[in-house]
C-alpha positions as CSV (number, residue, x, y, z in Angstrom):
1,X,-17.2,-10.6,-13.7
2,X,-16.5,-12.8,-10.4
3,X,-14.3,-9.4,-9.1
4,X,-18.2,-7.7,-10.0
5,X,-20.2,-10.8,-7.9
6,X,-17.7,-10.6,-5.4
7,X,-17.6,-6.5,-4.8
8,X,-22.0,-6.7,-5.0
9,X,-22.4,-9.6,-2.2
10,X,-19.7,-7.2,-0.3
11,X,-22.0,-3.9,-0.6
12,X,-24.9,-6.3,0.1
13,X,-23.6,-7.3,3.1
14,X,-23.0,-3.5,3.9
15,X,-26.4,-2.8,3.2
16,X,-27.5,-4.8,5.2
17,X,-25.6,-4.7,8.6
18,X,-26.7,-1.3,8.2
19,X,-29.5,-1.9,9.8
20,X,-31.4,1.5,8.2
21,X,-34.3,0.9,5.4
22,X,-33.4,1.1,2.1
23,X,-34.6,4.5,1.1
24,X,-31.8,5.7,4.3
25,X,-28.9,3.4,2.6
26,X,-30.0,4.5,-1.4
27,X,-30.2,8.1,0.0
28,X,-26.5,7.0,2.3
29,X,-24.7,5.8,-1.3
30,X,-26.3,8.0,-3.3
31,X,-28.0,6.7,-6.1
32,X,-32.2,5.8,-6.9
33,X,-34.1,3.2,-4.9
34,X,-34.6,1.5,-8.0
35,X,-30.9,1.2,-8.2
36,X,-30.1,0.7,-4.8
37,X,-32.9,-2.6,-5.6
38,X,-30.9,-3.6,-8.5
39,X,-27.6,-4.6,-6.9
40,X,-30.6,-6.0,-3.6
41,X,-31.6,-8.2,-5.8
42,X,-28.0,-9.6,-7.0
43,X,-28.3,-7.7,-11.1
44,X,-24.8,-7.7,-11.2
45,X,-25.1,-7.4,-14.9
46,X,-26.4,-3.6,-14.4
47,X,-23.3,-2.4,-12.9
48,X,-20.0,-2.2,-13.9
49,X,-16.9,-2.2,-11.4
50,X,-16.5,0.6,-11.7
51,X,-19.5,2.0,-10.9
52,X,-19.4,-1.3,-7.8
53,X,-16.5,0.1,-6.8
54,X,-17.2,3.6,-6.0
55,X,-20.5,2.0,-4.3
56,X,-18.0,0.1,-2.1
57,X,-16.5,3.2,-0.9
58,X,-19.5,4.9,-0.7
59,X,-20.4,2.1,2.1
60,X,-17.0,2.5,3.8
61,X,-15.8,-0.4,2.5
62,X,-12.0,-0.5,2.0
63,X,-11.0,-2.2,-1.1
64,X,-7.5,-4.3,-2.1
65,X,-6.4,-5.6,-5.3
66,X,-3.7,-8.4,-5.6
67,X,-2.7,-9.3,-9.3
68,X,0.0,-13.0,-8.8
69,X,0.3,-15.3,-11.4
70,X,-1.1,-19.0,-10.9
71,X,1.4,-21.6,-10.6
72,X,3.0,-23.3,-12.6
Protein backbone atom coordinates (compact mmCIF):
# COMPACT_ATOMS: atom_id res chain seq x y z
CA UNK A 1 0.00 0.00 0.00
CA UNK A 2 2.89 2.35 0.78
CA UNK A 3 4.34 1.97 -2.71
CA UNK A 4 0.99 2.70 -4.30
CA UNK A 5 0.56 5.81 -2.15
CA UNK A 6 4.06 7.08 -2.96
CA UNK A 7 3.55 6.50 -6.67
CA UNK A 8 0.16 8.17 -6.63
CA UNK A 9 1.60 11.28 -4.97
CA UNK A 10 4.43 11.43 -7.50
CA UNK A 11 2.02 11.19 -10.44
CA UNK A 12 -0.32 13.75 -8.84
CA UNK A 13 2.60 16.18 -8.49
CA UNK A 14 3.68 15.57 -12.09
CA UNK A 15 0.14 16.30 -13.31
CA UNK A 16 -0.17 19.41 -11.14
CA UNK A 17 3.21 20.71 -12.28
CA UNK A 18 2.54 20.12 -15.96
CA UNK A 19 0.40 23.23 -16.29
CA UNK A 20 -2.21 21.54 -18.46
CA UNK A 21 -5.91 21.07 -17.86
CA UNK A 22 -7.30 17.81 -16.52
CA UNK A 23 -8.48 17.02 -20.04
CA UNK A 24 -4.98 17.57 -21.38
CA UNK A 25 -3.40 15.55 -18.59
CA UNK A 26 -5.87 12.70 -19.14
CA UNK A 27 -5.02 12.64 -22.84
CA UNK A 28 -1.28 12.70 -22.11
CA UNK A 29 -1.64 9.81 -19.64
CA UNK A 30 -4.02 7.90 -21.96
CA UNK A 31 -6.79 7.69 -19.37
CA UNK A 32 -10.32 9.04 -19.18
CA UNK A 33 -11.08 12.20 -17.22
CA UNK A 34 -13.02 10.25 -14.56
CA UNK A 35 -9.99 7.97 -14.12
CA UNK A 36 -7.70 11.00 -13.81
CA UNK A 37 -10.12 12.49 -11.30
CA UNK A 38 -9.76 9.33 -9.18
CA UNK A 39 -6.01 9.86 -9.28
CA UNK A 40 -6.18 13.56 -8.40
CA UNK A 41 -8.54 12.88 -5.50
CA UNK A 42 -6.16 10.26 -4.09
CA UNK A 43 -8.39 7.22 -4.48
CA UNK A 44 -5.48 4.81 -4.15
CA UNK A 45 -7.79 1.80 -3.77
CA UNK A 46 -8.85 2.22 -7.41
CA UNK A 47 -5.32 1.75 -8.78
CA UNK A 48 -3.10 -1.30 -8.86
CA UNK A 49 0.63 -0.94 -8.46
CA UNK A 50 1.04 -1.89 -12.13
CA UNK A 51 -1.39 0.80 -13.24
CA UNK A 52 0.43 3.45 -11.20
CA UNK A 53 3.81 2.38 -12.58
CA UNK A 54 2.40 2.74 -16.10
CA UNK A 55 0.93 6.18 -15.32
CA UNK A 56 4.24 7.29 -13.81
CA UNK A 57 6.07 6.25 -16.96
CA UNK A 58 3.55 8.09 -19.15
CA UNK A 59 4.02 11.16 -16.94
CA UNK A 60 7.75 11.04 -17.69
CA UNK A 61 8.84 9.88 -14.26
CA UNK A 62 11.79 7.53 -13.84
CA UNK A 63 11.22 4.76 -11.33
CA UNK A 64 13.76 2.86 -9.29
CA UNK A 65 13.01 0.12 -6.82
CA UNK A 66 15.27 -0.61 -3.89
CA UNK A 67 14.83 -3.57 -1.61
CA UNK A 68 16.76 -3.67 1.64
CA UNK A 69 16.75 -5.79 4.75
CA UNK A 70 15.87 -4.09 8.01
CA UNK A 71 18.76 -3.45 10.37
CA UNK A 72 19.11 -6.27 12.88
